[in-house]
N, C-alpha and C positions, 0 to 999 in steps of 0.2 A: 670733447679733443682737446688735448693741450696746445698751450700755447707754442710748441717746440713744434707740434704737429702740422698748426695752424698756417707756422713760418716757412717749415720745408713747403707746404702744399701752396704758398704764392710764391714760391718761387719757379713754378710750372704751370701756375693756370693763370688765364688771364690777361697773358704779360705785356697784350697792346691794346686792352681796351681802358679807354681812359674815363669814361662814366657809363656809371644805367640808370633810365629812369622806366617808372611802371606806368605804361600806357592803361588807360581809358579801357575797359573792355568793351565788345563789340555789341555783350546784350546792354552795357551802361550806356553808350550812345544809340542804340535803336531806343532805349526807352526815350535820352535826353530829348532824339530826332525819331519820332516815329512813324510809320510809313501807313498812312492812310489804307482802307480797304479800299476804296475808289481805285487808289490810283497803282495799287497790288493786281487788281481786275486787268486797271488797263499794260500794267506791263508783261502779264501773263496773254494776254492778246495778241503782244507788238511780236513777243515770242513765236509766238504760234505763225503770227501770219507770214514769216520768214521761217520756216519750219517747213508751212505749208511752199512757199517755195522752192526749199531745196526738195520735198516730197515730189514735185511738180503739181502740187495740185493749186496752184496759182502760179499764174503763166509771165507775170511781171518781176520782173529785176531789183536787187536788192542795191542801194547807193548809200553808201558809207562817205559821211559828207559831212565837212567842217574842219577847226584849225586842226597845225597840228602837233600843238598841247591848248592847255588851260592854266590860265595865268592872270587873268583878270573876269571876274565873273562878269562886272557889268557890259563886258563888249558881248564876255559869253550868252547872256540872255539878247540881247541886241539882236543877235547872232542867231539865234533861237527862233525866235520869235519871226525874222524874215524866210529862215527853213521849212518852220511850219506853215509860214502863207504860200511858200512856194510848193511844199506836199500836197497843199489841196488841190494844186494846178495838173498835177503830172501823177496825181495817185492810180491812175487806171494804168499806167504804164509802170512805174516806177512806184520803189518802195523807199521815202528816206530816213536814213538813220543818222540821227547827228552824231559826230564823233569828237566824244569826250574822255581827253587823253587826259588822266592826272600824273602814270607814270612815266618817265621818259628813259630809255637804256640807255647806256653808254657805254662806249668803247673804251673812253679812260677814265676821262673826269666833264665835269659841267653839270647844271642845274640838272637836278633830277623829277622838276616837278612838283604839281603846287601838294603834293601829301607831304612830300620830302620837306622840302623847302617851299613852305606858301606865303612868304617874307622876300624869297626874293636875294638874300639877303649871307647866306648860309648857318641861319641860326638852326635852322631845321628843328621846328616846332610842329613836331610830325600830327601830335594829336590836333593841335589847331588846324591842320591839313586834311583828316580825316573829318574834321567836323564842317568843315566849308564846303570839304566835296560831297557831305549826304546833303548839305544843303543845297546847292546846287542839285544834285538827283532827282530832289524831292521836288524839287520845282520846274525841271523838266517833267518829271513822272505827274504831279498834278495839272500840267499844262498838255499833259498827252502828247508829249515830244521823243520818239524813243530814240534811245541811249546807245551807243559805241564805244566800249572802251578795250586798252590792252592789257591784261591781268600779267604784272609782268614781278610784284611781291608775293606771293603765295602766303602770307600773314589778310594783304588786305582786302581779300572777296567776303570773310567774313566779317566785315563793319559797311558790305556798299550792297554785296555782289544781287540782291533783291530786288535793287533798281536798274537792273543792265539789260539791257534788251540782246546783244550779240556780244560779243568779244573776238581780241586776236590772243594771239599767242606770236612773240613777233620773231623776228628774224632770228634773231640773237638769241632766242628761248626755245623756241619749238627744237631744237637737240636735246635741251633738258629733259632728264629724265622726272626731276622734282616738277618743269611745268604740264609735263605729258602728263603725270600724276592729279596734279590737283582739276587740269582740262576733263578727266575724267570724272570728277564729280560737280563740275559744276552744272552750275541748271538751265547753259542758254547755251543755244549757237554757236559753233566757234571756229574763226578761221584761222592756220597754220600756214605762217610764211615762207615762203623756201630762204635758205640759206643766202646772207649776203655776199658769196660770193659766186651766184644763181642757180647752186645745188639743189637739185629736189628731193634726195635723198632723206631732209631731215623731217619736212612736210608730209610728207607721205609714212614715214616712219610712223611718226606722233599721232600723225588721225589713226592708224594703228590702233597705238597704244591707247590712245584718249579712246576709243571705242570697246576697252575692254575695262572689266573692275579692275580694282587695286584696291591694296592695302597700304597705306602708311603714315607717319606724324604729321598732323596738323597742330591748330588749336581749336577748341569748338566756341560759343558765344557766352558763354563765361570768359574762355580768356587762357583757358586750361588744354596744357599740352593734352593730347588726343588721339590715339589710334582712327583714323576715317580708313573706313571702307565701301568701295564707290563699286555702284554698277557700270559705270561705263557712258562714253556721252554718243547716242550714236549719228548728232551730226556736225559732227565737224567736216571743214571742206578744208580745199587748197587755195591759196592766196599767190598769184602769180606778183610780185615786185621787183625783178630785176638784180641784178646785180654786176658781172664783169660786164654784163652785156642787157640789154631788153631782152624779156620773154615772154612780146602779148603778141607777137604775130603770128599770121595764121601756122605756121610750121612748129613754132614754141606749141602754143595749144593741142597741136593735134598730137608731140611727142606727150604733155601730161595727160590726156585722154587716154593714151596709149598705158601709159602706165599706172594711172589709177584703175584701170581697167585690168591688166595681168596681174592688178595687188587688191583685184574682187574690194575694191572702194568705190564710194559715189562716184559719177563723173560731173563731179562739181566743181566749177573753176570760178574763181574770182580774181579781178585784173586789179589791180593797185596801179594809178596811174601815175603814182608820184614816184618818191625815190630814183630805184636804177632802171624803172622803165621811161621816166623823163631823163635820166641823165641828172637828177637832181636840179631842175630847171625847169619853176613851176610854170613859166607859158607855156612848157611840152605838154602837160598836162588833157587840154584838150584834144590835142589831135591823138597823144594815145584813146582817148576814148573815144574819138571815132572813126579809128581804125577798129576800135573792139566793137561795138557798134557797126562797123559794117562788117564786121563776122558774123554776127548777130544777123543783121540782116539777109545772109546770101546764106543762112539756113545754119549757125551753129546751134548748139542744145546744150552742149555742157558749159557756156558761160553765165552762171547763172546773178552776176552783180560788177559792182565798182567802187572803186574808191575815190575822193578826189580830194587833197589838203587845199584848206579855203577857208578863210577870215573874211573880215569887212573891208581888207584895205589889203591890198598886194605886198610880197618882200616879208623881209622879215627882218630882226633889230634883234643889238647886244643888248644884254642887262644890263644896264647904269648904274652908278652905283649913287644916283640924285633919281630915284625911282619915278620923282614925277615928271622924270623928262621921256620916258618913256612914251609912243606914239600910242596914241590907244587904237585898238583894233588892225595891230599888228603884228604878227608872231612874233614870238623870241625864241624858238628852237627854227624847224624849218621854215621858209619862204612859202607863200601859199600865192592862189588864186586870189583877187576881190572878188567881192559878192554878185557884181554886175555879169562880171565873166562866168560865175556859178553860175548866175542865176541865166544867163543866156546856151550856156551849154547844157544844162539840164531841159531844156523848156525844148530847144534845138533835139535832146536826143529823145524825150519824150515824144515827138511829132515822127521821128524816123521808128519808133518799135510802137503806134497808133498804126503806120500806113502799112508794119509788116503783119500785125497782127490781124489789121480788117485783111489783109489778103490773104493770108492761113483760114480764116474764116469764111472767105468765100468760096476757095478753092475746095474746100470741105464739102461745101453745101453744091458744087460742083460750075461756079459760076469762074468765067477765065475772062483777063484781061486782053 
């Protein structure tokens, strides 16, 4: 190629690209931070337990609980160990999965999460972010704490997905063909959120699309651009997160049940107690959950789980220039409920579900109250 030809190409190519950096490949990261067989077996079991709940082979409810986002590994580990202990107390009624979100979608601009900006200073050391994220996921798997996340970037699953128990496709991306195709090839159960306005179409269409096979471009373990052919993911379900108004009330649930049935989709509904359903006020999350569990107690069969945004301490904070001034255990994205509230509300929920399960068993055995 001549110098003149290169000069002409440069006038029309990559005009807004400032720089390029080749990243570590998925295989190289996995060789550096390998997944032990025992941890792989745990992740497989944890996925099977969620699938059993979705398939109605397990009567428990799924609870996706944890910080809005992970920005500090020390506080994440402290939270995780508390959650593990709580999981033992409620395990007969609730299957607890820790919310470990490394990527944050943005309507305009803002911090994009630990993978994209682990230093919290717009340095975008993505390779460092991937390594920190994988290290934390390996620690969680070793401690047998199941993990939930949101798959936002279609490249990052190759680096991390074998460590994830459950994932979400968010309100901003449920409508995206790229994310629907990606979801069709992921190995874990997937929840699709309704649109930010509250519309149901994106999530329902995403469930349909992800259940089918697709062919699309991605990367393989070597980091090579690859044509990926998928078989489809049959464990998709809808997540109601509210929109312009909440959508967790009985009438809303009934509407989604009808839409799922008319679209020949599994009647599996998870309720996000935060976001539009809490009117973005974390103190409302326990009330939302109480309403949802009340519907289960009254006989609802379609609600299979719920989500809570929770951290060690309540509220949120802005990222500061001096990171040493950040308050420990407080979210830097959406505001959360604190640990005490989390513990109280989950224990209360487990008691309510236990009483309902006992009554159901008694009725089946011909015992009346």
